[in-house]
C-alpha positions as CSV (number, residue, x, y, z in Angstrom):
1,M,-1.0,23.0,31.7
2,S,-0.6,19.4,32.7
3,R,-3.6,18.5,30.6
4,I,-1.9,20.0,27.6
5,A,1.3,18.0,28.3
6,A,-0.7,14.9,28.7
7,A,-2.5,15.5,25.4
8,L,0.8,15.9,23.6
9,E,2.2,12.8,25.2
10,D,-1.0,11.0,24.1
11,F,-0.4,12.3,20.6
12,A,3.2,11.1,20.7
13,S,2.0,7.6,21.6
14,L,0.4,7.4,18.2
15,E,3.7,8.2,16.6
16,A,5.2,5.3,18.7
17,L,2.6,2.9,17.2
18,A,3.7,3.9,13.7
19,T,7.3,2.8,14.3
20,R,6.3,-0.9,14.6
21,R,6.5,-3.2,11.6
22,T,3.0,-4.2,10.6
23,A,1.0,-4.8,7.5
24,L,-0.4,-1.2,7.7
25,T,2.9,0.5,8.2
26,A,4.4,-1.4,5.3
27,L,2.0,0.2,2.9
28,D,3.0,3.4,1.0
29,P,1.7,6.5,2.8
30,R,0.1,7.7,-0.4
31,A,-2.0,4.5,-0.6
32,K,-3.3,5.1,2.9
33,I,-4.0,8.8,2.2
34,L,-5.9,8.0,-1.0
35,A,-7.9,5.3,0.7
36,T,-8.7,7.6,3.6
37,L,-9.8,10.4,1.3
38,G,-12.1,8.1,-0.6
39,F,-13.6,6.9,2.7
40,I,-14.2,10.5,3.9
41,V,-15.8,11.5,0.6
42,A,-18.1,8.5,0.6
43,V,-19.1,9.1,4.2
44,V,-19.9,12.8,3.9
45,S,-21.8,12.3,0.6
46,F,-24.8,10.6,2.2
47,D,-28.0,12.4,2.9
48,R,-28.3,14.1,6.2
49,Y,-30.8,11.6,7.5
50,A,-28.6,8.6,6.6
51,V,-27.7,6.5,9.7
52,A,-28.1,2.8,8.9
53,A,-26.5,3.2,5.5
54,L,-23.3,4.4,7.2
55,L,-22.9,1.3,9.3
56,P,-21.1,-0.8,6.6
57,F,-18.4,1.8,6.5
58,A,-17.4,0.8,10.0
59,A,-15.6,-2.1,8.5
60,F,-12.8,0.1,7.1
61,P,-11.5,1.4,10.5
62,V,-11.8,-2.2,11.8
63,V,-9.6,-3.4,8.9
64,L,-7.1,-0.6,9.5
65,A,-6.9,-1.4,13.2
66,V,-6.3,-5.1,12.5
67,L,-3.7,-4.5,9.9
68,G,-1.9,-2.0,12.1
69,D,-2.4,-4.0,15.4
70,I,-3.7,-0.8,16.9
71,P,-5.6,-1.1,20.3
72,W,-9.2,0.1,20.0
73,R,-9.0,1.9,23.4
74,V,-6.4,4.3,21.9
75,V,-8.8,5.1,19.0
76,A,-11.8,5.3,21.3
77,R,-10.1,7.7,23.6
78,K,-9.2,10.1,20.8
79,V,-12.8,10.0,19.4
80,W,-14.2,10.6,22.9
81,I,-11.9,13.7,23.4
82,A,-13.1,15.3,20.1
83,A,-16.8,14.2,20.6
84,P,-17.9,17.6,22.2
85,F,-17.2,19.3,18.9
86,A,-19.6,17.0,17.0
87,V,-22.2,17.4,19.7
88,M,-22.1,21.1,19.5
89,V,-22.5,21.0,15.7
90,G,-25.7,18.9,15.8
91,I,-27.2,19.5,19.3
92,F,-29.7,22.1,17.9
93,N,-31.0,19.8,15.1
94,P,-33.8,18.2,17.3
95,M,-35.0,21.7,18.2
96,L,-35.2,22.9,14.6
97,D,-36.5,19.9,12.7
98,H,-39.7,18.3,14.2
99,T,-40.7,16.4,11.1
100,P,-41.6,12.8,12.1
101,M,-39.3,10.4,10.4
102,L,-39.8,6.9,12.0
103,Q,-41.5,5.0,14.8
104,L,-39.2,3.5,17.4
105,W,-40.9,1.3,20.0
106,G,-44.1,3.2,19.6
107,T,-42.4,6.6,19.9
108,S,-42.2,9.1,17.0
109,V,-38.6,10.1,16.2
110,S,-38.2,13.5,14.5
111,G,-35.9,14.3,11.7
112,G,-33.7,16.4,14.0
113,W,-32.8,13.4,16.1
114,V,-32.1,11.3,13.1
115,S,-29.8,14.0,11.5
116,F,-28.1,14.4,14.9
117,A,-27.4,10.7,15.0
118,S,-26.1,10.9,11.4
119,I,-23.7,13.7,12.4
120,L,-22.3,11.7,15.4
121,T,-21.9,8.6,13.2
122,R,-20.1,10.4,10.5
123,F,-17.9,12.1,13.1
124,A,-17.0,8.8,14.8
125,L,-16.1,7.1,11.5
126,T,-14.0,9.9,10.1
127,V,-12.1,10.7,13.3
128,A,-11.4,7.1,14.0
129,V,-10.0,6.7,10.4
130,A,-7.9,9.8,10.8
131,V,-6.4,8.5,14.1
132,L,-5.7,5.1,12.6
133,L,-4.0,6.8,9.6
134,L,-1.7,8.7,11.9
135,A,-1.1,5.6,14.1
136,G,-0.4,3.4,11.1
137,T,1.8,5.9,9.2
138,G,3.5,8.5,11.4
139,L,3.5,12.2,10.8
140,H,6.7,12.5,8.9
141,P,5.9,9.7,6.4
142,L,2.4,11.2,6.1
143,C,3.7,14.6,5.3
144,T,6.2,13.1,2.8
145,G,3.3,11.3,1.1
146,L,1.3,14.5,1.0
147,A,4.3,16.4,-0.5
148,R,4.7,13.7,-3.2
149,M,1.0,14.1,-4.0
150,G,1.4,17.8,-4.8
151,V,0.5,19.4,-1.4
152,P,2.5,22.7,-1.1
153,G,5.8,22.2,0.9
154,V,4.9,25.2,3.0
155,F,2.0,23.4,4.5
156,T,3.8,20.1,5.2
157,T,6.8,21.8,6.6
158,Q,4.7,23.9,9.0
159,L,2.8,20.8,10.0
160,L,6.0,19.0,10.8
161,L,7.5,21.9,12.7
162,M,4.4,22.5,14.7
163,H,4.3,18.8,15.7
164,R,8.0,18.7,16.5
165,Y,8.1,21.8,18.7
166,A,4.7,21.6,20.4
167,T,6.4,19.3,23.0
168,V,9.1,22.0,23.5
169,L,6.4,24.7,24.2
170,S,4.6,22.2,26.4
171,A,7.7,21.7,28.5
172,E,8.2,25.4,28.7
173,A,4.6,25.9,30.0
174,A,5.1,23.1,32.5
175,R,8.3,24.8,33.9
176,M,6.5,28.1,34.1
177,N,3.6,26.5,36.1
178,L,6.1,24.7,38.4
179,A,7.9,28.0,39.1
180,R,4.6,29.6,39.9
181,E,3.7,26.8,42.4
182,L,7.2,26.9,44.0
183,R,6.8,30.6,44.6
184,G,3.6,30.1,46.6
185,G,1.1,29.7,43.8
186,S,-1.9,27.4,44.3
187,A,-1.8,23.9,42.9
188,R,-5.5,24.2,42.0
189,A,-6.9,25.2,38.7
190,L,-5.6,28.5,37.4
191,S,-7.8,31.6,37.6
192,L,-8.5,33.5,34.4
193,P,-6.1,36.5,35.2
194,V,-3.2,34.1,36.1
195,Y,-3.9,32.0,33.1
196,A,-3.8,35.0,30.8
197,T,-0.6,36.2,32.3
198,L,1.1,32.9,31.9
199,L,-0.1,32.7,28.3
200,G,1.3,36.1,27.6
201,H,4.7,35.1,29.0
202,L,4.6,31.9,27.1
203,L,3.9,33.8,23.9
204,L,6.9,36.0,24.4
205,R,9.1,33.0,25.2
206,S,7.8,31.2,22.1
207,F,8.9,34.1,19.9
208,E,12.4,34.1,21.4
209,R,12.6,30.3,21.3
210,A,11.4,30.2,17.6
211,Q,14.1,32.8,16.6
212,R,16.8,30.8,18.2
213,I,15.6,27.5,16.7
214,Y,15.4,29.1,13.2
215,Q,18.9,30.6,13.5
216,A,20.2,27.1,14.6
217,M,18.5,25.4,11.7
218,A,19.7,28.1,9.2
219,S,23.2,27.7,10.3
220,R,22.9,24.0,9.6
221,G,21.7,24.6,6.0
222,F,18.0,24.6,6.4
223,D,16.4,25.9,3.2
224,G,12.7,25.7,4.1
225,A,12.2,22.1,3.1
226,M,12.1,19.0,5.3
227,R,14.0,16.1,3.9
228,P,12.1,12.7,4.0
229,P,13.8,10.1,6.1
230,Q,13.5,7.5,3.3
231,A,12.3,7.3,-0.3
232,L,8.7,6.1,-1.1
233,H,8.1,3.2,-3.3
234,W,4.7,2.5,-4.9
235,R,4.2,-1.3,-5.2
236,S,1.4,-3.5,-6.6
237,A,0.2,-4.2,-3.1
238,D,-0.4,-0.4,-2.6
239,L,-2.4,-0.2,-5.8
240,L,-4.4,-3.3,-4.8
241,F,-5.2,-1.8,-1.4
242,V,-6.5,1.4,-2.9
243,A,-8.5,-0.4,-5.6
244,L,-10.1,-2.7,-3.0
245,C,-10.9,0.2,-0.7
246,W,-12.4,2.4,-3.3
247,A,-14.4,-0.5,-4.8
248,S,-15.8,-1.3,-1.3
249,F,-16.7,2.3,-0.7
250,G,-18.4,2.6,-4.0
251,L,-20.4,-0.6,-3.4
252,A,-21.4,0.6,0.1
253,R,-22.4,4.0,-1.2
254,T,-24.4,2.7,-4.2
255,L,-26.2,-0.1,-2.4
256,D,-28.1,0.3,0.9
257,L,-26.6,-2.8,2.4
258,P,-28.5,-2.7,5.7
259,H,-31.8,-2.2,3.9
260,L,-31.1,-5.1,1.5
261,L,-30.1,-7.3,4.4
262,G,-33.2,-6.4,6.4
263,R,-35.4,-7.2,3.4
264,L,-33.6,-10.5,2.9
265,L,-34.1,-11.5,6.6
266,L,-37.8,-10.5,6.6
267,G,-38.4,-12.4,3.4
268,Q,-36.9,-15.6,5.0
269,L,-39.0,-15.1,8.1
270,Q,-42.2,-14.8,6.1
């Protein structure tokens, strides 16, 4: 339970970063969303064996981190937490694809290992950019930008409510665990039967808490839509940011920059 609370607090720390005044937070959320979508489309469009060609795209998260003054250790920690999912996706590739692809220090490397490295590279790039987008925008402005771009209000409202009341449920789970320990429960890791029982009680309490919250919101005039804290204004700087990002992504996608750089260096050495 404490790990869940720690994860939610870690998520809230990203929201705190978005409250600062930086060059990244000053941009319109829609501009950052469009740039991120263009980045993700460009990254996932590569061949499954592409690894070196993806390296130039690492410049985009670096630029976002610099503009938003976001510590790299925060981004690295989020990427590390989600890394097991990417590993599970590609871990069987080396076992299924034995086609020799390249020679590395006299050792033949199969296509399975190359595609596995490509999966990990794409994962690290896309997750890092998603974390930077949240840390440089905030969830409420992000959902406001999505709504202004045509995303259904049901989706954005549910996302905001889930984020807002996840901390409430986390506090409820922490109180239940504390009550169990005060009544003689072990402070060690929960066994499966105890964990299932606590989850069942938490589910029932969640239903009751959700009903009370909805009744309180309805009595205050809630009509199913979350009102944005401030209006969005699209400026020329936002258009320039999106145009530069998309042009850079198109250039990196069209030209194999690492290959061209390697040929240039080899040509000079010869």
